[in-house]
N, C-alpha and C positions, 0 to 999 in steps of 0.2 A: 754159471753162478758168479756173482761179483762178491768180493770180500775186501773190506777196507779196515783201516785202524785209525783211531783218532789221535792225530798229532797236530793240534790246532795252531800251534805256534808257527808252523810253516806258512800260515796265511797272514801273518803280520806283514804289512807293506815293507817294513824295514828288512825282514828276513828274505822277502822275495827280491828286494833290491840287491842284496848281496849275491843271491843266486844268479840274477841277471848280469851282475858285474863279473862273475866267473865266466858265464857263457859268452858275453860280448867282448871279452878280452881286457876289460878294464883292470880286473885283478888277474885274470888268466888262471891257469891251473894252480890250485892251492898247494902251497909247500909246507906251511906251518899253521897250527891252530892251538889256541889256549882256551880252555873252557873252565869256568869257575862257577859252581853251584853251591853257594854258601848261605844256607837258610836256617831260620829259627823255627823249632817246633818245641812247644812246651809239653810237659808230661801229660797234660789234659788232652792233647791231640791224640796220643796213643791210647788213653784209657776210655775215650768216648765210644769206641767200638771194639768188640772182643777180637776181631780179625786183625786189627792194626798191630804191626810189629811182630807178626808170626811168620815163620817160614811156610807153614801149610796153607794159610789163607791170604797172606799179603804177598808171598812169593819172594820177598826181599825187603831191603830197607831203602835208604836214600837213592840207591841206583835204580831200583825197580819202580818206586813210587813217585819220585821227583825227577831225578836226573835222566830218566829214559827219554824225556822230551829233548834234552840238549844232545844226548847221544844220537837221536834221530837227526837233528840238524847237522851234527858233525859228519855223519855218513852221507847225508844228502849233499853236503858241500864237497866232501873230500873223496867220496866213492867207496869202493870195496875195501874191506879191511884185510890186512895180511897177518898182523900179529898184535896180540894184546898182552901187556904185562901189568899186573895190578896188585894192590893191597887193599884190604878192608879192615875196619876195626869198629868198636863201639866204645866211644870215649865218654859219653854223657848220659845216655839213656839205657845203660845196660841193666839197671835194676828192674826194668819193666818191659823190655823188648828182647826178642831173640835175635833179631837181624842187625845188620850194620847201620850205624848212624853216620859213618864217614868212610870215604873211599878215595883212592887216587890211582891213576893209570897212565901209562904211556902207550899210545896206539899208533901203529905203523900201517899205512895204507898200501895197496898194491902199486899205486903210482910212485911210491917212495916218500910221499908226504908223511909228516909226523905231527902228532897232537898230544897234548897233555890234558888230563881231566882231573879236577878235584871236586869233591862233592861232600856236603855234610848237612845234617840237621841239628848239629850241636853248637850252632853259632848264635850269639846274642849280643847286640841286635842283628837282625837279618841284614845281610849285605847284598842280597839279590843275586842275579845271574849275569855273567859276562861271557861272551864268546867272540874271540878275535881271530880273524883269518888274514894271512899274508900270502899273496899270490906270486907267481913267477915274474910278474912285471915289477915286483918290489912294492906294490901298493898294498895297503892294509885297510881293513874295515872291522869295526867292533860293534857288536849288538849287545845291548843291555836291557835287562828286565829289572827295574827297580823303581818303586817298591814291587815286590812279588805280585804277579797278577796283572800288572799294568802292561800296556802295549810295548813290545820291544821297540827300541829306538836306536838309531845310529849315534853313539857317543863319540865315535872316531871314524873319520873318512879321510885317509891319507893317500892321495893319488897325485902323481906327478911331483910337483914341488910344493904342493899346498896341503895343509892339514886343517880340517874343520873338526872342532871338538865341542862336546857338551859335558857338563858335570856328570860323573857317574852316580854320585850320591848328592843330589841337590840339598841345600840347607832347608830345614823346616819340613821335610817329608818324614812322615811316621814310618819307621822301618818295619815294625812287627805288625803286619796287617793280618786281621783275622781270616780264617779259612773261607767263610762264606763270602767275604768281599773278594778274595782272590778268585774263587770260582765264578762269582757273578761277573767280574770284569772280563773273564775269558769267554763268556757266552757268545758275543758277536762272532768270534773266530770259530767256535763250535758250529755256529749257524752257517758260516761260510763253507766249512768243510762238509756239513751235511747236505747243503745245497749242491756242492760239487758232486757228491756221491749220487744224489738223485738224478742229476743231469747225466752222469755216466750210465746209470741204469737205463734212462730213456734213450740214450744214443747208442748203447751197446759198446761203450768204450771203457777203458780202465779209469778208475778214479785217480785223483792226484796222488793219493797215498794208498798203496795196495797192501794186502796181507804180506806179500814178499818183502816190502819195505820194512814193515814192522818186525818181521822175523830177523832181518839183518841187525836191527837195533837190539833185539832181545839176545841174539847170539853174542853181541859185543859185551853186554853187561854180564851174561852168564860166564863169559871167558874171564872177566875180572874176578868173579868168585872162584873159578877153577884155578886161575893163576895164583890167587892169594892162598888157596888151599895147598897147592903143590910147591909154591915158591919158584915156579918156572913159567916162562911165557907160553901162551897158547897160540899156536901158529895155524893160520887158515890157508893162506896161499903164498906163492912166491912174491917177492918184492921186486919191482922194476926199478933198479938203481943204476946210476952211471957206472961204467966198468972200473973207474978209478976208485970207487968206494967198495971196500971189502967188508962184507957182513959175515961175522963168524958163524959157523954152523952151531945149532943148538938142538936140544932134544925136541923131537916132534911130539906135540901133545894134541890129542884129538880135539876138534872143535865141537864134537857132539857132547856137550857138557851138561851136567845136571847142577842143581843148586844144593850143595852140601850144607848140612846144619852147622858144621864146624867152621864154615867160612865167615861166621859172624865175628871172628877174631877173639 
């Protein structure tokens, strides 16, 4: 039986170009990443359906419903996660949701790579999404989704001694796009992933994004909730770091986490 999960942003040409640059040595092994998911959601977004903003039916807030896609890209680019330290809070929407509207995390990967994540639906106007990767060659690439729902584009390509840039927030672009427009613009990439899944079924091969891939992303965001609840990092695996770098021992916290209601901050 085949099982896949929908992470359609991996099918952006720009996202795949970064993956290729990692594989072909242009970026090389990623060392650092910065991910910013700064989105606008009005109160009406949460009130339109009873399940929105609840632990029982939504499963979480900005991490579960929006930033999960960027968490997927982070683990796709940087590999297995070793440790997660995070905080969540509800700054703006607390009168009508149970879950977090804002989160931040420091993520360490088994390769020794490090990433920071910030995510919020308390932003107005919507700033969109940026993900920057720096590899062992020293080169960097940045992927931007602005306005939300538009195709990801490379706003920074810094390789060798040349830097190619595009404006992250072009003038004259409406930042607060309605949800139906956001979802409609993503349909071509949904279609690409569904086509890939059907082809995998026909060929008897694995789809581009498997259920195991999705589980990796889910465990990362659940670890942010658990870390916020306990105030301690959640450790998955050992980190492969140079011998000159000393990593202090910390309390081992099980990666088999649940979503605690009190994690809403």
